[in-house]
RODREN-393706 format. One record per residue (C-alpha): x, y negated, z negated. Coordinates in steps of 0.001 Angstrom, whole numbers, plus 500000, padded with zeros to 6 digits. Layout:
BEGIN
XYZ...
//
This chain:
BEGIN
140270243546015835137150241216015897135688240065018914132862237933020375131711237578023834130165234071024494128595232186027136126658235366028416125468236154031059126660233791033794129955232624032346130949235228029830134170234987027942136017237356025448137171235638022133139484238295020540140626237818016935143712239831016247144714240494012592148439241084011627149705244058013467147139244356016083147226243963019703144995243898022968146082244793026448144532242728029372144785242514033152147337240172034629145732236553034733142926237275032336144139235172029427142685231657029372144251230364026028145808231778022855147277230782019770151050229757020219152097232310017569150951235354019583153573237452021393152997238290024998154855241180026827154235242491030360154213245936031324153313248243034396149652249247034488149639252867033401153459253392034404155223252625037537153729255301039776150321254857038686150585251004038804151886251391042340148888253485043359146419251117041747147933248085043514148336249243046946145388251727047210143035250500044607143068246785044747144256246463041001146910244490039584150345246064039183151070244490035690149303244417032222149853241886029483150075243023025845149030240220023205150338241119019832149991239470016366153355239843014708152345237109012019150624237381008633147600235415009775144738236083012126145283234850015727142936234505018736143248235006022453140618234232024920140129236420027930137854236000030965137483237451034557138161235802038055134431235909038947131340234125037256129191236685035447128618238869032515131167241013030415130422244374028629132162245858025728132323249650025802133238252099023261134887254997025176133197258292025102134812261796025717134466261545029467135854257999029949134673255718032567135679254864036244135677251229037600135159249648040943138146247467041897138147244168039978135886245235037041138440245768034384139487243046032130141162244560028838141275247379026313142342248191022783145354250530021977144542254197022216142986253592025815144543255325028696144455253801032222144807256209035151143573256635038765141109258977040218141072259866044013137939258269045544138274259741049083138799258132052515134877257063052720135634254647049975138622253341051580136771252720054896134088251062052643136723248503051420137048249739048051140399251718047878141429255283048120141654255305044194139227254222041349140315253023037943139778255777035495139696254676031729140030257368029003141133257957025495139819256304022223139189252690021784137257249792023467137423248683027112135996245357028339134686245109031777133082242398033987130878241903037208129691239161039439126324238394038074124295240216035368124943243739034549122449246480034177123230249934032408121174252623033844121133256556033174120764258781036279119861262372036561119980263672040138120619261490043198120614257686043266121474255167045856123299251828045115124110249138047592127732248975048362129087246110046285126719246422043390128192249408041815130660248368038868131257251603036765130417255019036363131147258256034328133539260481035997131234263540036090129121261611038671130068262329042205130085259516044596129886259324048483129738256528050808127097256629053821125155254438056091121902253023054491119501254538057059121496256045059940123538254184062400120576252080064081118731251431060543122070250130059063122550247782061886118925246257061834117909246466058003121277244528056927121737247012054217125018248696055706126926250932053456125510252427050177126890254579047384125162257942046936125574259002043478124819262479042254124967263947038744123888263040035228125385260114033445125484256297032880126209253808035642126609250097035524125284247716038273125854244089039056123027241774039939125084240069042794127668241062045470130681239251046280130459240431049840126887239100049928128311235553048868130899235704051498128295236355054140126250233603052901128896230955052951130952232001056016128333230365058389128516227362056639132312226731057311132101227112061038
//
């Protein structure tokens, strides 16, 4: 498979060219256009039970769409995300990657989609009881609202709630108040993600919660 991510960083879109016999799996609703000769089939996201967990406790879609080229010529499918922002293509390492709700877009065959217990603190923070865990051999595409920054951490690191996009599974994450109860109420920071460990994380430059808070007073 050949691919190109165009219109970065604000309006990134994936142009995937599938050679004969190749396929790509994408989040339901990610396809913006495709060659008419491509075959599209729908399946449960990681199986029925795993799909139900992701749907009701992780904020993810219950279904995935499989786009396959069953012809003798190269065919193209174009994929995007619901929000405006950048898209990253990641070749999976041995440990895999965990996504916050809404980040996953697509993956190549050989990649496994599962769930990882995130804890009740994540649920209270509005980010679900489970995180999407991606593992296996292959490539995964994910997006964010705004630009994406890759950062390697070693030790403890704090990320404002709503700005963390993805992280390696070996990193432990907990949710807490930014500066105690009074500090959180007066500083406007609210909840933060406390990360601990060594590995890579991905951050988005903007927050959908921040956008909602900005727009809400204007519609009263």
